[in-house]
C-alpha positions in Angstrom: 13.6 -0.4 10.6 16.4 -2.5 9.1 17.4 -1.3 5.4 18.9 -3.6 2.8 21.5 -2.0 0.6 20.7 -3.0 -2.9 23.3 -3.6 -5.6 22.9 -3.0 -9.3 21.5 -6.6 -10.0 18.9 -6.2 -7.4 17.8 -3.0 -8.7 17.4 -4.2 -12.2 15.4 -7.1 -11.0 13.4 -4.9 -8.9 12.6 -2.3 -11.7 11.8 -5.1 -14.2 9.4 -7.1 -11.8 7.8 -3.7 -10.6 6.9 -2.8 -14.2 5.5 -6.4 -14.8 5.2 -9.0 -11.9 4.2 -11.5 -14.2 7.4 -11.1 -16.3 9.2 -14.6 -16.4 12.4 -15.0 -14.5 14.0 -16.6 -17.6 13.3 -13.1 -19.2 14.8 -11.1 -16.4 17.8 -13.3 -16.3 18.4 -12.5 -20.1 18.2 -8.8 -19.3 20.5 -9.2 -16.4 22.9 -11.3 -18.1 23.0 -14.1 -15.4 21.2 -17.4 -14.9 17.5 -18.0 -14.2 18.6 -19.7 -11.0 20.7 -16.7 -9.9 17.4 -14.4 -10.4 15.2 -16.9 -8.5 17.8 -16.8 -5.5 17.8 -13.1 -5.6 13.9 -12.8 -5.7 13.9 -15.2 -2.9 16.5 -13.3 -0.9 14.7 -9.9 -1.4 11.3 -11.4 -0.4 12.9 -13.2 2.8 14.5 -9.5 3.7 10.9 -7.9 3.0 12.2 -5.7 0.2 9.6 -7.7 -1.8 6.4 -7.8 -0.2 4.5 -10.2 -2.8 3.0 -10.0 -6.1 -0.7 -9.2 -6.7 -3.4 -8.3 -9.4 -4.4 -5.0 -9.0 -8.2 -4.2 -9.4 -9.5 -0.8 -10.3 -12.2 0.0 -7.9 -14.1 2.3 -10.0 -14.4 -0.6 -12.5 -16.3 -2.9 -9.9 -18.6 0.0 -8.7 -16.7 1.8 -6.2 -16.9 5.3 -7.6 -15.7 7.3 -4.3 -12.4 7.3 -2.8 -12.0 9.0 0.4 -9.3 9.8 2.9 -10.5 10.4 6.5 -8.8 11.8 9.6 -9.9 10.2 12.6 -9.9 11.8 16.2 -10.4 9.3 18.9 -12.1 9.9 22.2 -9.5 7.9 23.9 -6.2 7.8 22.0 -5.1 4.7 24.3 -7.9 2.8 22.1 -5.4 2.9 18.9 -4.9 -1.0 18.7 -8.5 -1.7 19.3 -9.8 0.7 16.8 -7.1 -0.6 14.4 -8.5 -4.2 14.6 -12.2 -3.1 14.1 -11.0 -1.1 11.1 -9.3 -4.2 9.6 -13.0 -5.8 9.7 -14.3 -2.8 7.6 -13.7 -4.3 3.9 -14.0 -0.7 2.4 -11.0 0.6 4.4 -7.9 -0.1 2.3 -5.3 1.7 4.2 -4.8 2.8 7.7 -1.9 5.0 9.1 -0.6 6.3 12.3 0.5 10.0 11.5 2.1 13.0 13.0 0.0 16.2 13.3 -3.8 16.5 14.4 -5.2 13.0 13.4 -4.8 9.7 15.6 -5.4 7.7 12.5 -5.6 8.5 8.8 -7.5 6.1 6.7 -8.1 5.6 3.0 -11.3 3.9 2.0 -13.8 3.1 -1.2 -17.4 3.6 -1.3 -20.1 2.9 -4.0 -21.1 6.6 -3.9 -21.5 9.4 -1.5 -24.5 7.9 0.3 -22.6 4.7 0.8 -19.8 6.9 2.2 -22.0 8.5 4.5 -23.3 5.2 5.8 -19.6 3.8 6.4 -18.9 6.9 8.6 -22.2 6.9 10.6 -22.6 3.1 11.0 -18.9 1.7 10.9 -16.6 4.7 11.9 -18.6 6.6 14.5 -19.1 3.6 16.6 -15.5 2.8 17.0 -15.2 5.7 19.6 -14.6 8.6 17.4 -14.6 12.2 18.8 -14.9 13.4 15.3 -13.6 12.9 11.7 -12.3 14.9 8.6 -13.2 13.5 5.2 -11.6 14.5 2.0 -13.1 13.0 -1.2 -10.5 12.4 -3.9 -11.9 13.2 -7.4 -9.2 11.3 -9.1 -5.5 10.2 -8.6 -3.2 12.4 -10.9 -0.3 10.3 -9.9 -0.4 6.6 -8.7 2.9 4.7 -9.0 5.6 2.9 -7.0 8.8 4.6 -6.0 11.3 4.5 -8.8 13.6 1.5 -8.0 16.6 3.0 -10.2 16.9 6.1 -8.1 17.8 4.5 -4.8 21.6 4.8 -3.4 23.5 1.9 -4.8 25.8 -0.1 -2.6 29.5 0.0 -3.4 30.6 -3.5 -4.5 
């Protein structure tokens, strides 16, 4: 994967918008002591390089009725069916993350369910038909840490 070397202005911009994606560009410009146009250009550049993947509102699943968060390691009957299984997982709205991993699992997913009964139904009705030999489920009680990477701790490019 290509890596972009961030300079000190990039880092300051990223820190500010990571803390608050709705911060006005002019406020970022004032804090960085550059023009609003310069901030706009930097953010466009960082977006086109893939450093910034977009902005979004973050919905708290529990506040809308999804009380169970689960991580599930999937073991496929036919590991060559990775791509097909991933495409089918994309169709399950409760699945919010899917990772290829090292170790024993073929895939590792994160999903939200309304409750444990709903989780059981997802596993039985939506996951098992994908061709699993088995799965291992871990229910998360609460996220003790949930944050983005700290932008200011990244290595700086010599200017």
